[in-house]
VOBALUM-154827 format. One record per residue (C-alpha): chain; x, y, z. Coordinates in Angstrom, 2 decimals, decimal comma. Example, Ala and Ser with C-alpha at 12.3 -4.5 7.8 and 13.67 -1.06 7.14 Angstrom:
VOBALUM-154827
[pt 'A'; [12,30; -4,50; 7,80]]
[pt 'A'; [13,67; -1,06; 7,14]]
This chain:
VOBALUM-154827
[pt 'A'; [30,36; -63,27; 20,92]]
[pt 'A'; [26,90; -64,00; 22,33]]
[pt 'A'; [24,67; -67,05; 22,55]]
[pt 'A'; [21,76; -67,34; 20,08]]
[pt 'A'; [18,97; -69,61; 21,32]]
[pt 'A'; [16,41; -70,76; 18,69]]
[pt 'A'; [13,01; -71,86; 19,95]]
[pt 'A'; [10,42; -73,60; 17,78]]
[pt 'A'; [7,22; -75,50; 18,36]]
[pt 'A'; [3,62; -75,53; 17,24]]
[pt 'A'; [1,11; -72,76; 17,87]]
[pt 'A'; [-0,07; -72,55; 21,46]]
[pt 'A'; [2,76; -74,61; 22,95]]
[pt 'A'; [3,93; -71,84; 25,27]]
[pt 'A'; [7,01; -70,61; 23,40]]
[pt 'A'; [6,62; -66,98; 24,42]]
[pt 'A'; [6,08; -67,83; 28,09]]
[pt 'A'; [9,14; -70,08; 27,95]]
[pt 'A'; [11,24; -67,41; 26,26]]
[pt 'A'; [10,29; -64,61; 28,65]]
[pt 'A'; [10,53; -66,60; 31,87]]
[pt 'A'; [13,88; -68,08; 30,86]]
[pt 'A'; [14,98; -64,57; 29,96]]
[pt 'A'; [14,11; -63,34; 33,43]]
[pt 'A'; [15,93; -66,32; 34,95]]
[pt 'A'; [19,08; -65,59; 32,94]]
[pt 'A'; [18,99; -61,88; 33,73]]
[pt 'A'; [18,74; -62,69; 37,43]]
[pt 'A'; [21,93; -64,74; 36,94]]
[pt 'A'; [23,75; -61,76; 35,44]]
[pt 'A'; [23,15; -62,22; 31,70]]
[pt 'A'; [21,88; -59,49; 29,37]]
[pt 'A'; [18,99; -61,04; 27,46]]
[pt 'A'; [17,31; -59,86; 24,27]]
[pt 'A'; [14,36; -61,65; 22,68]]
[pt 'A'; [13,04; -61,75; 19,13]]
[pt 'A'; [9,44; -62,58; 18,18]]
[pt 'A'; [8,39; -63,74; 14,72]]
[pt 'A'; [5,14; -63,81; 12,79]]
[pt 'A'; [3,54; -63,84; 9,36]]
[pt 'A'; [1,97; -60,43; 10,10]]
[pt 'A'; [2,34; -57,41; 12,41]]
[pt 'A'; [0,52; -56,28; 15,57]]
[pt 'A'; [1,69; -59,18; 17,71]]
[pt 'A'; [0,29; -59,77; 21,18]]
[pt 'A'; [3,56; -61,57; 22,00]]
[pt 'A'; [5,72; -58,58; 21,06]]
[pt 'A'; [3,65; -56,32; 23,29]]
[pt 'A'; [3,95; -58,86; 26,10]]
[pt 'A'; [7,72; -59,15; 25,54]]
[pt 'A'; [8,18; -55,38; 25,82]]
[pt 'A'; [6,55; -55,44; 29,23]]
[pt 'A'; [8,91; -58,15; 30,49]]
[pt 'A'; [11,74; -55,70; 31,34]]
[pt 'A'; [14,47; -57,61; 29,52]]
[pt 'A'; [17,47; -55,91; 27,95]]
[pt 'A'; [15,95; -55,70; 24,47]]
[pt 'A'; [13,09; -56,81; 22,23]]
[pt 'A'; [13,03; -57,19; 18,45]]
[pt 'A'; [10,59; -58,68; 15,98]]
[pt 'A'; [10,62; -60,14; 12,49]]
[pt 'A'; [7,24; -59,88; 10,76]]
[pt 'A'; [5,85; -60,66; 7,33]]
[pt 'A'; [7,20; -64,22; 7,26]]
[pt 'A'; [9,10; -66,85; 9,21]]
[pt 'A'; [12,80; -66,59; 10,11]]
[pt 'A'; [13,76; -68,90; 7,24]]
[pt 'A'; [12,05; -66,73; 4,61]]
[pt 'A'; [13,10; -63,48; 6,32]]
[pt 'A'; [16,64; -64,53; 7,18]]
[pt 'A'; [18,18; -61,17; 6,29]]
[pt 'A'; [15,59; -59,42; 8,45]]
[pt 'A'; [16,50; -61,74; 11,31]]
[pt 'A'; [20,21; -60,98; 11,03]]
[pt 'A'; [19,44; -57,25; 10,78]]
[pt 'A'; [17,38; -57,37; 14,00]]
[pt 'A'; [20,15; -59,36; 15,70]]
[pt 'A'; [22,64; -56,68; 14,63]]
[pt 'A'; [20,43; -53,87; 15,93]]
[pt 'A'; [20,02; -55,56; 19,30]]
[pt 'A'; [23,76; -56,21; 19,52]]
[pt 'A'; [24,52; -52,53; 18,83]]
[pt 'A'; [21,83; -51,16; 21,14]]
[pt 'A'; [21,89; -53,40; 24,23]]
[pt 'A'; [25,01; -55,63; 23,87]]
[pt 'A'; [23,23; -58,87; 24,86]]
[pt 'A'; [25,06; -61,94; 26,08]]
[pt 'A'; [22,06; -64,10; 25,10]]
[pt 'A'; [19,51; -63,64; 22,30]]
[pt 'A'; [16,44; -65,91; 22,42]]
[pt 'A'; [14,40; -66,10; 19,21]]
[pt 'A'; [10,93; -67,64; 18,93]]
[pt 'A'; [10,00; -68,86; 15,43]]
[pt 'A'; [6,52; -68,81; 13,90]]
[pt 'A'; [4,45; -71,68; 15,30]]
[pt 'A'; [3,75; -73,19; 11,88]]
[pt 'A'; [7,44; -73,18; 10,88]]
[pt 'A'; [9,79; -76,14; 10,58]]
[pt 'A'; [13,12; -76,96; 8,87]]
[pt 'A'; [14,84; -74,51; 11,22]]
[pt 'A'; [18,04; -76,53; 11,40]]
[pt 'A'; [18,71; -76,16; 7,68]]
[pt 'A'; [17,30; -72,67; 7,11]]
[pt 'A'; [18,20; -70,80; 10,31]]
[pt 'A'; [20,56; -72,72; 12,61]]
[pt 'A'; [23,20; -73,79; 10,11]]
[pt 'A'; [23,11; -70,54; 8,06]]
[pt 'A'; [23,62; -68,50; 11,24]]
[pt 'A'; [26,48; -70,71; 12,36]]
[pt 'A'; [28,19; -70,77; 8,96]]
[pt 'A'; [27,59; -67,15; 7,89]]
[pt 'A'; [27,75; -65,42; 11,28]]
[pt 'A'; [29,75; -67,83; 13,44]]
[pt 'A'; [32,29; -65,13; 14,25]]
[pt 'A'; [29,52; -63,09; 15,88]]
[pt 'A'; [27,46; -65,69; 17,73]]
[pt 'A'; [27,27; -69,30; 18,83]]
[pt 'A'; [24,01; -71,18; 18,27]]
[pt 'A'; [22,47; -73,19; 21,10]]
[pt 'A'; [20,72; -76,52; 20,44]]
[pt 'A'; [17,32; -76,10; 18,79]]
[pt 'A'; [14,58; -76,30; 21,41]]
[pt 'A'; [11,07; -77,29; 20,33]]
[pt 'A'; [8,36; -76,58; 22,92]]
[pt 'A'; [5,49; -79,09; 23,09]]
[pt 'A'; [2,00; -78,85; 24,52]]
[pt 'A'; [1,40; -82,42; 25,77]]
[pt 'A'; [-2,35; -82,23; 25,14]]
[pt 'A'; [-1,72; -81,23; 21,52]]
[pt 'A'; [0,90; -83,98; 21,21]]
[pt 'A'; [-1,57; -86,60; 22,41]]
[pt 'A'; [-4,00; -85,57; 19,67]]
[pt 'A'; [-1,44; -85,17; 16,86]]
[pt 'A'; [0,41; -88,41; 17,55]]
[pt 'A'; [-2,76; -90,39; 16,88]]
[pt 'A'; [-2,43; -89,45; 13,19]]
[pt 'A'; [0,91; -91,29; 12,98]]
[pt 'A'; [-0,73; -94,70; 13,38]]
[pt 'A'; [-0,56; -96,40; 9,95]]
[pt 'A'; [-3,85; -98,22; 10,45]]
[pt 'A'; [-5,66; -94,85; 10,46]]
[pt 'A'; [-4,63; -94,06; 6,90]]
[pt 'A'; [-2,46; -91,32; 5,35]]
[pt 'A'; [-0,95; -88,75; 7,68]]
[pt 'A'; [-2,65; -85,31; 7,36]]
[pt 'A'; [-0,39; -82,46; 6,27]]
[pt 'A'; [-0,64; -80,62; 9,60]]
[pt 'A'; [0,37; -83,78; 11,47]]
[pt 'A'; [3,27; -84,11; 9,01]]
[pt 'A'; [4,42; -80,56; 9,78]]
[pt 'A'; [4,05; -81,14; 13,52]]
[pt 'A'; [6,08; -84,38; 13,36]]
[pt 'A'; [8,89; -82,70; 11,45]]
[pt 'A'; [9,12; -79,94; 14,05]]
[pt 'A'; [9,89; -82,66; 16,58]]
[pt 'A'; [12,09; -84,67; 14,25]]
[pt 'A'; [14,60; -81,83; 13,91]]
[pt 'A'; [14,61; -80,87; 17,60]]
[pt 'A'; [17,78; -81,17; 19,67]]
[pt 'A'; [15,71; -80,57; 22,81]]
[pt 'A'; [12,00; -81,33; 23,16]]
[pt 'A'; [10,71; -79,23; 26,05]]
[pt 'A'; [7,41; -80,73; 27,19]]
[pt 'A'; [5,54; -77,78; 28,64]]
[pt 'A'; [2,49; -77,53; 30,94]]
[pt 'A'; [3,34; -80,75; 32,77]]
[pt 'A'; [1,74; -79,28; 35,90]]
[pt 'A'; [-1,61; -79,89; 34,16]]
[pt 'A'; [-1,00; -83,63; 33,70]]
[pt 'A'; [-1,44; -86,63; 35,93]]
[pt 'A'; [1,69; -88,73; 36,52]]
[pt 'A'; [0,29; -91,42; 34,24]]
[pt 'A'; [-0,32; -88,92; 31,43]]
[pt 'A'; [3,13; -87,43; 31,85]]
[pt 'A'; [4,83; -90,83; 31,81]]
[pt 'A'; [3,04; -91,74; 28,57]]
[pt 'A'; [3,93; -88,48; 26,77]]
[pt 'A'; [7,59; -88,59; 27,82]]
[pt 'A'; [7,89; -92,27; 26,95]]
[pt 'A'; [6,24; -91,87; 23,54]]
[pt 'A'; [8,42; -88,87; 22,64]]
[pt 'A'; [11,61; -90,67; 23,68]]
[pt 'A'; [10,63; -93,71; 21,61]]
[pt 'A'; [9,66; -91,76; 18,49]]
[pt 'A'; [12,45; -89,15; 18,67]]
[pt 'A'; [15,41; -90,90; 20,32]]
[pt 'A'; [17,94; -88,35; 19,03]]
[pt 'A'; [16,38; -85,56; 21,13]]
[pt 'A'; [16,76; -84,70; 24,79]]
[pt 'A'; [13,19; -84,81; 26,17]]
[pt 'A'; [12,71; -82,50; 29,15]]
[pt 'A'; [9,48; -81,95; 31,15]]
[pt 'A'; [8,88; -78,42; 32,41]]
[pt 'A'; [6,22; -75,85; 33,28]]
[pt 'A'; [7,14; -72,47; 31,81]]
[pt 'A'; [4,36; -70,59; 33,58]]
[pt 'A'; [5,48; -71,68; 37,06]]
[pt 'A'; [9,20; -71,80; 36,19]]
[pt 'A'; [9,52; -75,49; 37,02]]
[pt 'A'; [12,71; -77,01; 35,52]]
[pt 'A'; [13,54; -73,98; 33,39]]
[pt 'A'; [17,02; -74,13; 34,93]]
[pt 'A'; [17,43; -77,62; 33,45]]
[pt 'A'; [16,42; -76,30; 30,04]]
[pt 'A'; [19,04; -73,55; 30,31]]
[pt 'A'; [21,67; -76,14; 31,25]]
[pt 'A'; [20,85; -78,09; 28,07]]
[pt 'A'; [21,57; -74,99; 25,97]]
[pt 'A'; [25,27; -75,31; 26,79]]
[pt 'A'; [25,41; -78,68; 25,01]]
[pt 'A'; [26,19; -79,16; 21,33]]
[pt 'A'; [23,23; -79,56; 18,98]]
[pt 'A'; [22,89; -82,51; 16,62]]
[pt 'A'; [22,92; -80,44; 13,37]]
[pt 'A'; [22,16; -83,62; 11,40]]
[pt 'A'; [20,90; -83,53; 7,79]]
[pt 'A'; [17,14; -83,17; 7,61]]
[pt 'A'; [14,80; -83,68; 4,66]]
[pt 'A'; [11,30; -82,29; 4,29]]
[pt 'A'; [8,69; -82,20; 1,54]]
[pt 'A'; [8,08; -78,49; 1,01]]
[pt 'A'; [4,88; -79,14; -0,93]]
[pt 'A'; [3,36; -80,83; 2,13]]
[pt 'A'; [4,85; -78,23; 4,47]]
[pt 'A'; [3,32; -75,40; 2,42]]
[pt 'A'; [-0,01; -77,21; 2,16]]
[pt 'A'; [-0,11; -77,63; 5,94]]
[pt 'A'; [0,47; -73,92; 6,56]]
[pt 'A'; [-2,20; -73,07; 3,99]]
[pt 'A'; [-4,79; -74,97; 6,04]]
[pt 'A'; [-4,61; -72,21; 8,66]]
[pt 'A'; [-6,35; -68,87; 8,46]]
[pt 'A'; [-4,30; -66,15; 10,14]]
[pt 'A'; [-5,11; -62,69; 11,45]]
[pt 'A'; [-3,60; -59,95; 13,63]]
[pt 'A'; [-6,07; -57,16; 14,34]]
[pt 'A'; [-6,19; -54,01; 16,45]]
[pt 'A'; [-9,34; -52,12; 17,39]]
[pt 'A'; [-10,79; -49,87; 20,08]]
[pt 'A'; [-13,26; -50,85; 22,78]]
[pt 'A'; [-15,52; -48,26; 24,40]]
[pt 'A'; [-17,99; -48,73; 27,24]]
[pt 'A'; [-21,58; -47,87; 26,31]]
[pt 'A'; [-22,86; -47,69; 29,89]]
[pt 'A'; [-20,76; -48,30; 33,00]]
[pt 'A'; [-17,05; -49,13; 32,73]]
[pt 'A'; [-16,36; -52,71; 31,63]]
[pt 'A'; [-13,99; -55,34; 33,06]]
[pt 'A'; [-11,46; -56,36; 30,35]]
[pt 'A'; [-11,14; -59,92; 31,65]]
[pt 'A'; [-14,92; -60,40; 31,37]]
[pt 'A'; [-14,89; -59,11; 27,79]]
[pt 'A'; [-12,04; -61,43; 26,81]]
[pt 'A'; [-13,65; -64,43; 28,47]]
[pt 'A'; [-16,96; -63,80; 26,68]]
[pt 'A'; [-15,17; -63,39; 23,34]]
[pt 'A'; [-13,06; -66,54; 23,66]]
[pt 'A'; [-15,91; -68,70; 24,99]]
[pt 'A'; [-18,09; -67,70; 22,04]]
[pt 'A'; [-15,20; -68,27; 19,64]]
[pt 'A'; [-14,67; -71,73; 21,12]]
[pt 'A'; [-18,40; -72,55; 20,92]]
[pt 'A'; [-18,67; -71,56; 17,28]]
[pt 'A'; [-15,46; -73,18; 16,00]]
[pt 'A'; [-16,45; -75,99; 13,59]]
[pt 'A'; [-16,12; -79,52; 14,94]]
[pt 'A'; [-12,71; -80,98; 14,13]]
[pt 'A'; [-11,11; -77,63; 13,30]]
[pt 'A'; [-7,76; -77,06; 14,99]]
[pt 'A'; [-7,29; -73,88; 17,00]]
[pt 'A'; [-3,59; -73,03; 16,85]]
[pt 'A'; [-4,17; -70,13; 19,17]]
[pt 'A'; [-6,42; -67,14; 19,74]]
[pt 'A'; [-4,72; -64,44; 21,81]]
[pt 'A'; [-6,40; -61,27; 23,07]]
[pt 'A'; [-4,71; -58,36; 24,80]]
[pt 'A'; [-6,64; -55,36; 26,14]]
[pt 'A'; [-4,63; -52,29; 27,17]]
[pt 'A'; [-6,33; -49,57; 29,20]]
[pt 'A'; [-5,18; -46,71; 31,39]]
[pt 'A'; [-5,40; -48,85; 34,52]]
[pt 'A'; [-3,46; -51,82; 33,16]]
[pt 'A'; [-3,28; -54,70; 30,72]]
[pt 'A'; [-5,16; -58,00; 30,46]]
[pt 'A'; [-4,05; -60,82; 28,16]]
[pt 'A'; [-5,46; -64,31; 27,66]]
[pt 'A'; [-5,18; -67,19; 25,20]]
[pt 'A'; [-7,24; -70,07; 23,87]]
[pt 'A'; [-5,02; -72,79; 22,40]]
[pt 'A'; [-7,43; -75,68; 21,81]]
[pt 'A'; [-11,17; -76,19; 21,70]]
[pt 'A'; [-11,16; -78,36; 24,83]]
[pt 'A'; [-8,62; -76,53; 27,00]]
[pt 'A'; [-9,22; -73,75; 29,49]]
[pt 'A'; [-8,74; -70,08; 28,70]]
[pt 'A'; [-5,36; -69,03; 30,11]]
[pt 'A'; [-4,79; -65,53; 31,53]]
[pt 'A'; [-1,18; -64,34; 31,60]]
[pt 'A'; [-1,85; -60,88; 33,03]]
[pt 'A'; [-5,10; -59,50; 34,36]]
[pt 'A'; [-5,98; -55,93; 35,36]]
[pt 'A'; [-8,69; -55,74; 38,00]]
[pt 'A'; [-9,76; -52,13; 37,35]]
[pt 'A'; [-12,68; -51,48; 34,95]]
[pt 'A'; [-12,12; -49,41; 31,82]]
[pt 'A'; [-14,15; -46,97; 29,76]]
[pt 'A'; [-11,81; -46,96; 26,76]]
[pt 'A'; [-9,22; -49,54; 25,74]]
[pt 'A'; [-7,16; -50,83; 22,83]]
[pt 'A'; [-7,57; -54,49; 21,87]]
[pt 'A'; [-5,07; -56,62; 19,94]]
[pt 'A'; [-6,33; -59,94; 18,56]]
[pt 'A'; [-4,15; -62,70; 17,08]]
[pt 'A'; [-5,80; -65,87; 15,73]]
[pt 'A'; [-4,56; -68,94; 13,83]]
[pt 'A'; [-7,31; -71,46; 13,13]]
[pt 'A'; [-7,85; -74,36; 10,71]]
[pt 'A'; [-10,68; -72,71; 8,77]]
[pt 'A'; [-10,92; -70,56; 5,66]]
[pt 'A'; [-10,17; -66,83; 5,96]]
[pt 'A'; [-13,86; -66,09; 5,40]]
[pt 'A'; [-14,87; -68,48; 8,17]]
[pt 'A'; [-12,33; -66,95; 10,56]]
[pt 'A'; [-13,69; -63,47; 9,84]]
[pt 'A'; [-17,20; -64,74; 10,57]]
[pt 'A'; [-16,06; -66,34; 13,86]]
[pt 'A'; [-14,47; -63,09; 14,95]]
[pt 'A'; [-17,48; -60,96; 14,03]]
[pt 'A'; [-19,93; -63,24; 15,87]]
[pt 'A'; [-17,68; -63,44; 18,93]]
[pt 'A'; [-17,29; -59,65; 18,98]]
[pt 'A'; [-21,06; -59,27; 18,89]]
[pt 'A'; [-21,52; -61,49; 21,93]]
[pt 'A'; [-18,63; -59,98; 23,94]]
[pt 'A'; [-19,83; -56,44; 23,23]]
[pt 'A'; [-23,37; -57,29; 24,25]]
[pt 'A'; [-22,35; -59,02; 27,49]]
[pt 'A'; [-19,81; -56,37; 28,52]]
[pt 'A'; [-21,86; -53,39; 27,31]]
[pt 'A'; [-19,15; -52,18; 24,93]]
[pt 'A'; [-18,84; -51,23; 21,30]]
[pt 'A'; [-15,85; -52,04; 19,15]]
[pt 'A'; [-14,40; -49,67; 16,60]]
[pt 'A'; [-13,12; -50,45; 13,10]]
[pt 'A'; [-10,65; -53,32; 12,99]]
[pt 'A'; [-7,20; -52,82; 11,44]]
[pt 'A'; [-5,64; -55,99; 10,05]]
[pt 'A'; [-6,32; -58,54; 7,34]]
[pt 'A'; [-7,34; -62,20; 7,45]]
[pt 'A'; [-5,09; -64,35; 5,27]]
[pt 'A'; [-3,41; -67,69; 4,67]]
[pt 'A'; [0,39; -67,93; 5,03]]
[pt 'A'; [2,34; -67,84; 1,78]]
[pt 'A'; [4,37; -70,78; 0,51]]
[pt 'A'; [7,66; -71,10; 2,47]]
[pt 'A'; [10,68; -70,09; 0,36]]
[pt 'A'; [13,79; -70,04; 2,59]]
[pt 'A'; [16,62; -67,63; 1,82]]
[pt 'A'; [19,21; -70,31; 2,66]]
[pt 'A'; [19,10; -74,06; 3,10]]
[pt 'A'; [22,31; -75,73; 4,29]]
């Protein structure tokens, strides 16, 4: 019997950082931790990052969310159990996914309860994103947009709301976010933390030993599907080659993401844009999670490179054609500034399919 820990939350909230840093914390305490990433496509930056985290095991479920790929999820869990014998499995759901209680938590508990116990559902929140999204819930502003509806339902089903990145807030901002969450979602345990620095991750782990609410939860799947369809999605891999002197991967990434930010249409939501460059001398990875937030580097190699592999993941509220144009223009600028050329890109640009869960209990 091992502990299965489901983690949800919107794109860019810091789920992967939370999962990996908690995993390291648990391993230091004597647990054997495996993690599972999840996405609508393959070639995940987060999976590559997870494999470098030196945990007991890493699995991934691609081609759809856990709810629609439930049998794939249980197969990956079984493989990890056979290969590494984990005491804890932490699984991070797709950032545009909700209804996890009914389609993942309860089915796992009822169909596989002899194999695992399910921890309370944790939903990770970016407080800056919450401040923006919560404005759409004011009745005087008119009908709630579908993406705000999806976002609200992620929180509505949460047993634990883990408010991440609190180290970036003033005390006044933090007090407002925590107070508003506790008022709107009184059934949830609201916990401030900072996954990147490790602040209060031990308190989050302590909450996982409690019993989840598991209450009935209703959602309009037409609105849920419409919300996901507002996002263009891509995972791409390509080669970068220096045309003159060796280039600095961090400079290339910064130029790419700054141009992407500059060209994103006004009002369009950036779920996240993640870039990972792997070269002989090391790896550099950074993310852009909103138009008005800073570029965040998770790892950064200082040595220049002549040849490197680049993995790009993007989820943005534009059409697939517009996302492809944003990427092409940003590549042009980054290549010019870093004196590089990029090879053919492998990976499609698409919109997520309509969610059709395998089980709903």
